[in-house]
Structures are given as structure tokens and as C-alpha cells.
C-alpha positions as CSV (number, residue, x, y, z in Angstrom):
1,M,-5.4,-7.4,-25.3
2,T,-3.0,-10.3,-23.6
3,G,-3.7,-10.9,-20.4
4,Q,-0.2,-8.4,-19.5
5,E,-2.4,-5.8,-21.7
6,I,-4.9,-6.4,-19.4
7,M,-2.7,-6.6,-15.8
8,A,-1.3,-3.3,-17.0
9,A,-4.6,-1.6,-17.9
10,V,-6.1,-2.6,-14.4
11,L,-2.7,-1.5,-12.8
12,R,-3.1,2.4,-14.7
13,S,-6.5,2.9,-13.1
14,A,-7.1,2.3,-10.3
15,S,-4.8,3.3,-7.3
16,H,-2.6,0.6,-5.0
17,N,-0.9,0.4,-2.6
18,F,3.0,-1.0,-1.9
19,V,5.0,-1.5,1.0
20,G,8.8,-2.6,-0.5
21,R,12.2,-1.6,1.4
22,L,14.1,1.3,-0.5
23,A,17.4,-0.3,-2.5
24,R,19.0,3.2,-2.2
25,A,17.8,6.6,-0.9
26,P,15.4,8.8,-2.8
27,E,17.3,11.0,-5.7
28,L,15.6,14.3,-6.1
29,K,15.6,16.2,-9.0
30,T,14.8,19.9,-9.4
31,F,12.8,21.2,-13.1
32,D,12.8,24.9,-13.2
33,S,9.9,25.3,-13.8
34,G,10.3,25.3,-10.0
35,N,8.7,21.8,-10.2
36,C,10.2,18.6,-8.6
37,V,10.1,15.1,-8.2
38,A,11.4,12.3,-6.0
39,K,12.1,8.8,-7.6
40,G,13.4,5.3,-5.5
41,R,13.2,1.6,-5.7
42,I,11.6,-0.5,-4.3
43,A,11.8,-4.3,-4.1
44,I,8.6,-6.3,-3.1
45,N,8.9,-9.8,-1.6
46,K,6.7,-12.0,-3.2
47,A,4.1,-13.7,-0.7
48,G,4.9,-16.4,1.9
49,A,8.9,-15.4,0.0
50,K,11.4,-16.3,3.4
51,K,14.5,-14.3,4.0
52,D,16.7,-17.2,2.5
53,D,14.1,-19.7,0.1
54,G,16.4,-17.9,-2.9
55,S,13.1,-15.9,-4.5
56,V,13.9,-12.8,-5.9
57,P,11.9,-9.9,-5.0
58,D,9.9,-7.6,-7.3
59,W,11.4,-3.9,-8.1
60,F,9.0,-0.7,-8.6
61,T,10.7,3.1,-9.6
62,V,8.6,4.8,-7.3
63,E,7.9,8.6,-8.2
64,I,6.3,11.4,-6.2
65,W,6.3,14.6,-7.4
66,G,6.1,18.8,-5.5
67,A,6.4,19.0,-2.0
68,H,5.4,15.0,-1.2
69,G,8.3,14.5,-3.6
70,I,11.1,16.9,-1.3
71,A,9.5,15.0,1.9
72,F,10.0,11.2,0.5
73,S,13.6,12.4,-0.2
74,D,14.1,14.1,3.4
75,Q,12.6,11.2,5.6
76,C,13.5,7.8,3.4
77,A,16.6,6.2,3.6
78,Q,18.7,3.1,2.0
79,G,17.2,0.3,3.6
80,D,14.4,1.5,5.1
81,L,10.4,-0.1,4.6
82,V,8.2,2.4,3.4
83,A,4.2,2.3,1.8
84,V,3.1,4.2,-0.7
85,A,-0.1,4.4,-2.4
86,G,-0.6,5.6,-5.9
87,R,-1.2,4.3,-9.5
88,V,0.9,2.2,-11.4
89,K,2.2,3.1,-14.8
90,T,4.4,1.4,-17.1
91,N,7.7,2.5,-19.3
92,R,8.7,0.7,-22.2
93,W,11.7,1.5,-24.6
94,K,14.5,-0.4,-26.0
95,T,17.6,-1.2,-25.5
96,K,21.0,-0.3,-27.6
97,D,20.9,-3.6,-28.9
98,G,17.8,-3.5,-29.5
99,E,16.4,-5.7,-26.7
100,D,12.3,-4.8,-25.1
101,R,12.3,-4.0,-21.8
102,T,9.5,-2.5,-19.5
103,D,9.7,-0.7,-16.3
104,L,6.7,-0.4,-14.0
105,I,6.6,3.4,-12.1
106,I,4.5,3.6,-9.2
107,C,3.2,7.4,-9.6
108,A,3.0,8.1,-5.2
109,E,0.7,10.7,-4.0
110,Q,0.9,9.6,-1.0
111,F,4.2,7.4,1.4
112,R,4.9,6.4,4.9
113,N,8.5,5.7,6.2
114,V,6.9,2.3,7.8
115,T,10.6,2.4,9.8
116,Q,10.7,5.1,11.1
117,N,6.7,5.3,12.1
118,P,5.8,1.6,12.4
119,E,2.1,3.0,14.2
120,P,0.1,-0.3,14.9
121,L,-3.3,-1.7,13.4
122,P,-4.9,-1.1,16.5
123,T,-5.8,-4.7,17.9
124,P,-10.4,-4.6,17.4
125,K,-11.8,-6.3,20.4
126,P,-13.6,-9.1,20.8
127,V,-17.2,-8.6,21.1
128,A,-19.6,-11.2,22.0
129,P,-22.4,-13.0,20.6
130,V,-24.9,-12.1,23.6
131,D,-23.5,-8.4,23.7
132,V,-24.5,-7.9,20.1
133,A,-27.8,-9.5,21.7
134,A,-28.3,-7.1,24.4
135,K,-27.6,-4.4,22.7
136,A,-29.3,-5.2,19.6
137,V,-32.2,-5.4,22.2
138,A,-32.2,-2.2,23.9
139,D,-31.4,-0.5,20.7
140,T,-35.2,-1.7,19.8
141,F,-36.8,-1.5,23.2
142,A,-35.2,2.1,24.1
143,G,-35.1,1.6,27.6
144,E,-38.7,0.3,27.5
145,A,-39.4,-2.6,30.5
146,V,-39.8,-5.5,29.0
147,T,-40.6,-8.4,30.1
148,V,-40.0,-11.7,27.8
149,D,-41.7,-15.6,28.8
150,I,-39.8,-18.3,27.0
151,D,-40.1,-21.6,27.4
152,I,-36.5,-23.8,27.3
153,P,-37.7,-26.8,25.9
154,F,-34.5,-28.8,28.9
């Protein structure tokens, strides 16, 4: 297996989280069976990329089926920052000119429109080491009175 094939196998086997901007509004397609799929393209900037440094983003197709797909197409628009979670599959084909092409498709099970619903993560409260030690002692002795006689050498 080549390195690219190994990476593709890893991407297909696990769920991943992606955050990127929609290139255009998602398109919803409904089938005769009643099932539907929403598809969109997202651009994901490379880590450390700056606005005007000339770096090219990575492009992915996002595919969401069923009720989540309907919600995705209703709630997201061109330019929205979206977070999606799902597995990745590879689509390979040949063009009319015989060139090999590859597209990575995120088969998303969940999404969130970050533009409309940013929900910042809570800031963790710093815990002082003394507080941690005091809690450990209190938990250990469960309210019993304890006298500690320690000689401090200074």
C-alpha cells in the first residue's frame, strides 16, 4: 500500500471533525424512495494559513442524508462557517480526456452552522495546586480532625 492509500484507509475507518466555509448553499436532492441527500463544498484553510499568504485551502464535498440533510440545506448558506463530523470516502473517476481525478467526500452524520450558532467553549477555571491538595486531604479523612506535625527545615 502506498502512503496515500494508507491515509485514505484511515480516513474511511474513523469519524473526523472538519470546520470550513461553504462555497455555495447546499443542494438538496430528493429521490423517488423519499430519501434525500444534501451536498455542499467546503474550503478548509491549512493550519497556520494567513488571509493573504497565497495558500490554497483544501476542498471537500460534504454529503448529509435524511433529516439532517434537510436541516443542513435549510440552515446553511454560501460563506457560512460550518462544522461537520463524519467519515471520509474517496471518489475516483476519469475525465473525458483520460485524466484521473479524486474527490474526498465527508459523509457527515452531524453538522453545526458555526456562523449562526458559535457556542464558545467555556473557559476552564484555573485550579491552584493548594486547592487540589486540600481537597484530596479533605476527601481522604472525610471530616475527621487531623493534626499534622511537620518540621520545616528553614
